[in-house]
N, C-alpha and C positions, 0 to 999 in steps of 0.2 A: 585451375578449374577441375572439379571432380564431377564426372558423369557416371552415374550408375545405370547400367542397362539391365532391364528385367526381361528375360526371354524364356520361352518354354525350353528351347534347346538351341544349339548352334549347328544344326544339320542343314544340308541343301543350300538353297539360295541365300538364306539369312546368314549362315556361317561364312559362306564365300564372300558375301558383301562386306561383312564386318572385318574379316581378315584383310581384305584389300583396303578398307577405309583406315584401319589402324596403321598401316604402313604409310599412308598419305597424310595422316592427321598431324595437327600441330602438337609438338611434344609437350607443350604446357598443359595439355588436357590429359588428366589421369582417368583412365577408363577402368571400370570394374563391372564385370559381367556376372549376373546372377542367373544360373541355369536352374530351372524348376524341376528338371528330371535329369537323372544321370545319363551322360551321353553314351550312345552305343558306338559312335565313331568319334574319337578325340582329335581328328585331323585339324579341324578349324580351331578348336579350343587350344590345341598346342601351338598353333600359329599365332593366335592372339597373345598367349602368354609369352611367346618369343619376342613380341613387340613391346612388352612391359605391362600389358594389361593384367589385371587380377581376376581370378575366377572364384566364385563361391557356388557350390553345387547343392541343390535341394535344401535350402535353409528352412528353419522353422519360421513362423510368423513373426516372433519377436526379433529374430536376427534380421529378417528382411526389413522390418520397421526401423531398426537401428542403422542399418546400412543406408536406408533412404534418408534418415535424418542427417547423416554425415555428408550427403551429396549436395552439390550445388544444383544439379539438374538430374532428374530421374527420367530416363528415356525408356518407354515401354514399347517393346517390339511386338506389334499387335497382329495377331490373326486368331482364328477361332479354335484355339487349342484349349481343352478343358482345364489343364493345369494353370493356365494364365488366368482364367476366370476365377478359379478357386483362390489363387494367391492374392488377387486384387480384392476379392470380397471377404476373405477371411483374415486379412491383416489390418491392424489398426495403424494406418499410416500417419506419420506426422505431417505437418504442413510441408509442402514441396513444390518445386517448379517442375512441370511435366512436359515432355515431348512424346507424342505417340508417332511411331513410324509404322505405317500400315502396309503389311505385306500381302494383302488381298485387295482386289479391285473394289469390292463393295457394290458393284453395279448389279450383280446377281447374288443369289445365295452362294456362299455365306455373306450376309450383310454385316455392315458395321453399325453397332447400336448408335442411333442418332444422338443420344445424350452425350456421347464422348466428344463429339465435335465442339460443343459449346463449353464443356468442362476443361478440356486440355488447354495448357498454356500455348502450345502449338500442336497442330495435327498435320502430319506430313504424310502424303501418299507416295507410293513408289512409281506412279505413272500419272500423267495429267489426264488420262482417260477417266480416272476416278472422280474428277471434278465435274463430270457430266451426270453423275448419279442424281436421280430426281430429288432425293432429300436435300442435296446441297442447295438447290434453288430456293428452298424454303427457309434457309438460315438467314439470320440477321447480317447486316453489313459488317458489324463488329466481329462476328464469328468467322465470316468468310475471309476477313483480313488476316486471320490466324491460320488459314489453310494454305498449303502449297504442296508441290510435288518435287521430290528429290530422288533421282534414279538409284536403284540398287543393283542394276545389271551392267556389267562392264565387258569391254572387249579384251582381247589378249594383249593389247598394248605392244610393248617392245618385242614380244614373242611372235608378232604377226610378220609374215613375209612381205617383201617389197612389192611383189606381184600377186594378183588375186589367185586364190586357190582354184577358181573356175578354169584357169588355164591348164592346170595339171590333168584334170579329168572332167571336161565340160559336160559329159553325158552321165557322170556318176551322180546318182540321186540318193540322198540320205535324209533320214529323220533321226534326231537325237533328243531324247526327253522321256516324259512319262508315257509308258505304254499301258494306258488305262483310259477308258472312255469318259472318265471324270474329267479328263483334260484333252485327250486326243479326239478328233472328230470321227464319228462312225462313218462319215462320208469319205474318209481317206481312201479306203480300198476301192470305192466306186470310181474315184478319180483315176486311180492307177489302172483299173480295169477298162476304162473308157478309151484309153490311148490306143490308136491303131498302129503306131510305129513299133517295130520290133527289131532286134531284141531289146528288152527293157527290164531293168532290175532295180529295186529299191531296197536299200539296207536300213533296217530299223534297229537303232542302238538304244539300249535301256533294259533294265531288269523287266522280266515278263513272266506271266503265269502260263505255262504250256497248256493248261486246261481252261484258261480264261477267255473272256469274250473277244478280246483283240485277236488272239490266235485263231479262234473259231471263225471270226469274220474273214480273216485272211484265207482260211481253208475253203470258205464258201465262194471265193472269187471264181470268175470264169478262167482267170489266168493266175492261179495261186503260185505258180513258179516265179512270178515277178517279185515276190516278197521274200526277203531273207531276214530272219531274226538273228541279230549278231550278238545279243546279250549286252551286259553292262560295258560301257566305254570307259575303261580305266584311264585313257589318255585322249580326251576330247580334241585336244590340239592336233594330234596326229590324224584322227579320223576326219576332222573337218578340213584339214589341210589338203586332203585328197578328194574332197567333195566339190562337185561343180554346182549342183542344184540342191538347195536345202528346202525340202518339201515339209513345211511346218503347218499342217492343217489341223487346227484345234476346233473343238466344239464351240457352238455359238455362245454359250453362257459359262465358259470356263472361269475359274477363280483367279487366274494368274495376272500379273502386271509386268514384272521386270523382264521375264522371258530371257533368262540368261543364255540358253542355248542359241536362240535366235540372234541375239546381239553378238555372241562369240563367233557364230558362223559368219555374220556380216563383217566382223572385224578382220576376218581372214580372206574376204573377197568371195565367199560363196554367194550365190544369187538366190534369195529366198522367194518362195511362192507361199502366200498365206491367204487365209480367208479374211473377209472384211469385218473382223471383230475389233472392238475398241482398243484393246491393248496392242494388238499387232499394227493397227493403223497409226498408233502413236509412235511406232518404231520404223515401219517400212513406208517409204514414199513411192506410191505406185508409178512404175515406169522409170523411176530415177535410181532408187537403191534396191529395187526388187519389184515384185508384182503382188497386187492385192486383187483377189477375185471374190465374187459374191456367191457362187453356187458350184455344183458339181460340173456342169457342162462348161461353164466359163473357165474353171480351174483346169479341166482336162484339155481344153483348147490351148490354154496358155502353156501348159506343160509340154504339149506337143510342139508348140512354136519354139519353146526354149531348147528342146532337143534338136530342132532343125536349124537353129541359128546360134551356134556356139560363139561366133565372132561377136555378135551383138552383146553377148553376156559379159565379155571382158570389160567393156566400158562401164556396165552397170556394177560389176564386181569391184572395179576400181573406185567408183563413187561410194559404194557401200563401205569400203574400207576407210575412205577419207572422212565420211560423215561420222562414222562410229568413232574414229580416232579423235575427232574434234568435239564430240558431244557426250560420249559414254565412257568417262574415265573416273576412277576413284578420286583423283585430285579435284575434279569439279564438284563431286558430291561432298567430299570432305570440306571444301571451302564453303559450300553453301550451308552445311551444318554448323561450321564455325560462326557464320552470320546469325543463324537461328539461336545458337547458344548465347552469343554476345547480346543479342536483343533481349532474350529471356532473362538474363542476369539483371536487367534493369527493373524487373518486376518483383513483387513480393511473393513469398511462398504462400501456398493456399492449402487448406484442408480439403480432403476428398472423402466422400462416402460412396464407395463403389457399389455397395448393395443398392443404394438408391438409383444409381445409374444403370446397373446391369441386372438386378434382381436378387432374390434371396436364395433361390434353389437351383440345382443343376438343370432341372427341367426348364426353368426360365432362361438360364444361360444358353442352353442349346437352342431353344426356340427364338432367342434373340438373334441367332445366326440365320434362321430360316424365314422369319417374318419381319416385315418392315416396321411394325409397331409392337411395343412391349405388351405383355399380357400379365395378369395377376398370377400368383402361385397356384391357385385353385384351377384356373383355366389352363395353365401350362401343364399341370399334371394330367388333365383330361386330354388335351391336344396331343401330348407326346406319344400317346398310344397309336395315333394315326400314322406317325412317322415310323413306327415299328415295322409296318408293312413293307417299307422301302428296302430295309435291310442292308444298306451300303456299309462297307467296312472301311471306307476312306477316312483319312485324318479329319477330325472335326465332325464326324458323323455321330448319330445317336449311339451306334455300337462303340465308338471311341469314348464317348461320354460315359457310357455304362461301364466300360472297362476301367475307367479312372475312378468312378464312384459306384462300385458294385452293390453296395448296401443302401444306397440312397432311395428312400421311398418315392420321391418325386419322379424317378425314372422307371419305376416298377411297371411291368406290362399288365 
């Protein structure tokens, strides 16, 4: 079986997920990865090649079409990357069997264009929380039958210790992940500030902007000394192995699903404290494998309780390890994808017109990530100006789209 993966890149969670899946996959599956942009970091690309997977980087449209024709299944690694929209809409694809593996939740912006659900041979989310999206309820029974969720976040597996990490330093608190309010909750520092217990220190692991909003928010705390910016965690296993409490407070409408850092922390026996957001609630069972709270006051009370009850955390840390080991492994996800591929091979290849599904212009593509309903090219060009005021430079933002298509008139200010 030949599976062609079309992906913007193999960085971050997507690269990590596929490097793990390729190790666990059936050797009868030949995987070929098309990267739409040259990788800045080849770590996961090299790991994939070491398992026997092939790589093609930044092909032209004719090459992409030829590779798709040769594949039994074309798997599109979906998120709101401008290069992915361009590749799909500017390539004359042959008939093909398609799987979309969606690496954003679609619950909030960036949205998943609704037309993709019905067009795909199979549409696979990375979290069951995505099945709660309002547009899913409006789909036909036939389309719903082709939806499912297969996790892309995995624990440390055999590298995990036998005893929970919380035993080593039950009062050590850490956050590891994106240090940007596009993902991290701005309430994070209010929770830490509200704790009466002292001394208290929280280590924040991840790349950060010393002049950015996150650092400024920490500096404005009543107790700024409680926060330490540790920088990029080159060895998350080592950091998390010495962490008791994993303070993973994300903003209410974040785009994530797999939450690799959360799952990795739990696999080591760290006890997580999270807000009651859909993706985190699909991972953490309140009071069983961690704690889920709804607001600043509740989270502060819970964090204080956790600091005062280290013995109670051991049992929760053990359960977090056990549940993660039983449910969050690449072997499980690889086996489920094998089933998807086997079923899909029984179907005929189909022709796709992605311009009909996604739009003709980069402005339409961008607005498809921000609006629940598609708009015409003329309306898109007018609306896109209103998004210029926001000015975010995050991945998938208008700034990102303009950097990929600098001369496109539909994105002109």
